C-alpha positions as CSV (number, residue, x, y, z in Angstrom):
1,M,-2.2,31.9,-10.8
2,S,-6.3,31.7,-11.2
3,T,-7.8,28.6,-10.1
4,D,-9.0,27.3,-13.3
5,Q,-4.6,26.5,-13.7
6,I,-3.8,23.5,-11.7
7,P,-0.7,23.3,-11.5
8,D,2.9,21.4,-13.4
9,Y,3.5,19.4,-9.9
10,P,0.6,17.1,-7.9
11,E,-0.1,17.5,-4.7
12,P,1.4,15.6,-1.7
13,R,-0.9,12.7,-0.3
14,D,-1.1,12.5,2.7
15,E,-1.3,8.7,3.7
16,D,1.9,8.4,5.0
17,G,1.3,4.0,5.0
18,R,-2.5,3.9,6.3
19,T,-3.4,2.7,3.4
20,P,-5.1,-0.7,3.4
21,A,-2.2,-2.5,1.4
22,A,0.0,-1.1,4.3
23,W,-2.2,-2.0,7.1
24,V,-3.3,-6.1,5.4
25,T,0.6,-6.4,5.4
26,T,1.8,-4.8,8.8
27,W,-1.3,-7.6,10.5
28,I,0.3,-10.2,8.7
29,I,3.3,-10.3,9.8
30,T,2.3,-9.2,13.1
31,F,0.8,-12.2,13.6
32,A,4.0,-14.1,12.2
33,F,6.2,-12.6,14.8
34,V,3.2,-13.4,17.2
35,V,3.3,-17.3,15.4
36,G,7.0,-17.6,15.6
37,T,7.9,-16.8,19.2
38,V,5.3,-18.8,20.8
39,G,6.7,-21.7,18.4
40,V,10.3,-20.4,20.6
41,C,8.8,-20.2,23.5
42,M,7.2,-24.1,23.2
43,A,10.4,-25.3,21.5
44,K,8.8,-26.2,18.6
45,P,11.3,-25.5,15.5
46,W,8.4,-26.9,12.9
47,L,5.7,-23.1,14.6
48,F,8.9,-21.6,13.8
49,W,9.3,-22.0,10.6
50,V,5.7,-21.4,9.9
51,G,5.9,-17.7,10.9
52,V,8.6,-16.9,9.4
53,G,6.8,-18.7,5.8
54,I,3.6,-16.7,7.1
55,I,6.0,-13.3,7.1
56,V,6.4,-13.9,3.5
57,L,3.4,-14.9,2.2
58,G,2.6,-11.6,4.7
59,L,5.1,-9.5,2.0
60,I,3.7,-11.3,-1.2
61,V,0.2,-10.3,-0.3
62,G,0.8,-6.6,0.6
63,K,3.1,-6.5,-2.5
64,A,-0.1,-7.8,-4.2
65,M,-2.7,-5.1,-3.3
66,Q,-0.3,-2.2,-3.9
67,S,0.1,-4.0,-7.1
68,M,-4.0,-3.8,-7.4
69,G,-4.3,-0.5,-6.5
70,Y,-4.6,-0.2,-2.8
71,G,-1.4,1.0,-2.1
72,Q,0.1,4.6,-2.5
73,Y,0.2,5.6,-6.0
74,P,3.9,7.1,-6.4
75,P,4.0,11.0,-7.5
76,A,4.1,10.2,-11.7
77,K,1.2,8.2,-11.6
78,E,-0.8,10.7,-9.3
79,A,0.1,13.1,-11.6
80,S,-1.0,11.3,-14.7
81,A,-3.9,10.3,-13.1
82,E,-4.6,13.9,-11.7
83,R,-4.9,15.5,-15.4
84,E,-6.7,12.4,-16.9
85,L,-9.8,13.7,-15.0
86,T,-9.2,17.3,-15.4
87,E,-9.0,17.3,-19.2
88,K,-11.7,14.5,-18.7
89,A,-14.0,17.7,-16.9
90,D,-12.5,20.4,-18.9
91,A,-14.0,18.7,-22.1
92,G,-17.6,18.3,-20.2
93,T,-18.3,21.4,-19.8
94,A,-16.4,22.7,-23.2
């Protein structure tokens, strides 16, 4: 295969969860577990439930960030984006 040809399959991305959406979600949920743990240790049920609520909030924030493009792209979307960039580059050089 020459260097001018692009394969039909996308190159794998080596993100492995190292995206802004993954990091923010992880930190929010970690904070929520700390809040819930403090609530259990201090025998404050309301603080425990605040921690549970923060977990739900963290999941919502993570999913929203992923849908805004701060997460890892699915392979099909990445492949179509790669093809679109290649087509634009080829059109510019022609």
